[in-house]
Structures are given as C-alpha cells and as structure tokens.
N, C-alpha and C positions, 0 to 999 in steps of 0.2 A: 504494500500500500504506500502511495506517495501523496503528500499534502503539498499542493502547489498554490502559489500566489500569482494572480494575474496583474498586469499583462504578462504573457508568456514570451520568453525569448525563443528565437529560432533554435539555438543550441539545445535549450531545455526540451523543446518539442521533439527534436530529432533524437533525443535520448530516451524517449518513451517507447516501450515495447508492447507488442500485442499481448493482451491478457492482463496487463497491469491494472490495478484498481487505483483510482485517484479521487481526491476530494479537492474542491476549489474554494479559494478565498479571493475576494476582490471583484473588480468590475466584470460584469457579464451583460450582454445585450441579447434581446430576443428578436427573431425575425423569421417570417414565413414568406410565402410567395410575393405578396404585394410589397413588402418591405424591400425584398431583393430587387424587384422591378423598378421601384422608385429610386433606390440608391444607385443602381446601374445607369438609369436614365439621366439623373442629375449629373453624375460623374461624367458620363459621355458628352453631356452638353457643356461641361466645364463649370457647372454651377456647384456651389458648396453643398457638402453633405454633412450630417451631424458628426461632430467629433465623437470618438468612441467606437466607430466602425473599423477604422484602420487598426490592424493588428489585434483585433478583438477575439474574445471567445464568444461565438455566436450560437445561441440556443434556438433550435427549431421548436418553437413553442408559441401557442396562442393563449397566454395566461388569462385566468379569470381574476379581475381586479376589483377592489372596492375603494371608492373614494371616501376619504375621511372628512370630518367636519371642518378641518383646517385647510382642506384642499389637497392634502397629500394623498398618496395611494398606498394601499396594502395589497399584497398578493394573496389570493384565497386558494387557488389551485394552479398548478403549472406542469402538467404532464407533457411529455414530448410528442411532437407531431411526427408522422411518418416522413422521413427525410427524402424519400424517393420523389416526393412532390417537387423538390427543388433541384432535381438532377440536371435539368437543362440550364438552370441559372447559376448553379454553384461554382462551376469551373471558372467562369469570368469573375464572379464575386471573390473567390479566393485569390485569384491573380491580381485583380485590381486593388483590393483592400488588404492584401497580405494577411488574410484571416489565419489565426494560429490554431484554433480548435473549433470544431463544430460538435454540438451536443444534439442528439436526436435518437430516433429508434429506427431499426430496420436496415441501416447501412445505406451506401450510395454507390453510384455507378463507377465503372472503370475510368471514365473521363474525369470524374471528380477525384478519384484516387491519383490520377496522373497530375492533376493540378496541385493536390496535396503534397505529392512527392517533390514537385518543382519548387514550391514556395516554402515548405516546412510547416505542415498543418496535420493535425490528427483528428480522427473521428472518435468521439467519446459516447458510448452507448449508455443511455439512461433507461431505467426500468419503467416499462409501461405499467399503468395502474397504480403508480405511486405519486399521483399528482399533489397530494397534500404534503407528504414528506419532502418532495422536491421543492415545493413552495417555501417550506421552512428553510431549506438550504439556500434559496435565493436571497434571503435576508431582506434588507431594506430596499424599497423602491426609490431610486434617485431621480425619477422623472420619466418622461415619455416624449417621443417624436412622432409626428404624423398620425395624430389621433383621428384625423379625418378618414383614415383607412378603416376605422373600426377597432374596437378593443383587441380582438385576436390578431389583427394584421399590423397594428402599430408596432413601433420599435420601443421596447421598454428597457430601461436601464436599472440594473440591480447591483448591489454590493453583496456578493455571495458570501455566505458564512457557513462553511463546510457543506458545500453543494456536492452531493454524491450519495451513495457510491456510483462512480462512473467507470466504465470499462474501456480501455483502449482497444477498440474493435477494428480500426484502420489506422496504421501508423504512417509516418512520414517517409518510409522507405518502400511503399507500395504494398505492404502486407495487409491482409484482411482476414479476420476471423470468419466472416461470412463466406469467403471463397474456400477457406479450409473446411468449413462444415459441408459446403456443396461438394467439394472433392471427396470428403469422407463418405458422403452418401453414395456417390458414384462408385467409389472403390468397394463399398459394402455390397452394392448390387452385383458387382463383378466377382465377389468373393475374395477380394484383396485386402490385406491388412490396412487399417485406417491410420493416418498420421495423427499422433496425439496432439491435442490442442495445448497451447502454452499453459503451464501451471497445473496440468492434469497428470496424475500418476496412475499406475495400474496397467492392466493389459490394454493393447491397442484396441480402439473402438469402444472402450468403456468410459 
C-alpha cells in the first residue's frame, strides 16, 4: 500500500506498479464527458481553462452534491463512472493537460493506454458500489467549474483525505490488469496455465 500526495510527479507515477493499492491526499478534480469536451474545446481555441486540470488527478465521477446554507458544497455520494465512456476523448485530454492519474471503473482502451505511456499517467480503479465511502475520501469540496453543464457533468474540485483504496489497474508502462484477466480467460479456455496477477500467490489460475 502506498499513500500519495497530489499533485503527482511524472517520476512518482512511473514508479507505480500494476496491482499496487494507493490512497490519495490532496487536490482531485472530477470530470465526465461534457467536462472533457468543454476543456478540449476551450484549449483548442486558445481560451483559458480552469487551473487544476493541468497535471491533475482526474476522477471519472458525477458526484451527488448538497449545497450548504453558507453557499459551500458537500459531497453526498461519489461512485465512479464507467471510464469507457471517455475512451474517444481521453487520449487528447491526457496529452494536452498532462493528466497524471485517472480514477474510474472498468478500464480504458489501448489508445488511452498509449497516451498514458507517453505522458506518464496511471489508471486507478475505484470500487463500484462504494459511493458513500469514496465521498468521504474526497474530503472537502473546494469549488466547482461549469455548473451550467449540470451537477454530474460539472468539474468539481476536492481536497482528498485518504481517497481509496484505489488499485493501479493500468500503469505508465503500458501494462493493464484488464488485459491480463482477458489473457487468462483465453488461456483457461485453451487449457493453458494462466499468468498470475500481481500480488497473487498460489497455483496459476487461482
């Protein structure tokens, strides 16, 4: 297990290995489809984009938020969005903004993995169905951008306070737990010994 403080350096990101468990402290931003589209559009036009995207930890999440009496916001639930929704947008997002880590569920495409390898970015898998505990880990909300997109699609800023557990499911060297699982299933069908996943012991395939 590793405890990391954001923003993450490229060297630190490249030191992370498949199967490692990490917890995060520090700035994290959320973003789904519409946030990606707007950030890329503005950047492509030469218009300013919110600080905090560059070099960020980007959580694929549409949080449920509650506005408090003083105008501040609190997060109620923050489960991960299926990351494949962003497959077409993420390679450019990673390259343009030097994203250092993406949090989500389900993994991402080979094109995304290649962008991650080039830039130095990892994919951290969050547990689906743990929206309340993940909300606790996001900590204090530090504000929002683009609320006109709607609550789930806006970019929310958080100061994470032990966000996790998160699993390094795609590393910055092109490795992917999702591909290993798929390989293992193919090998199992053919009667071949499966490759053990990182951190697993025992007989192959178990």
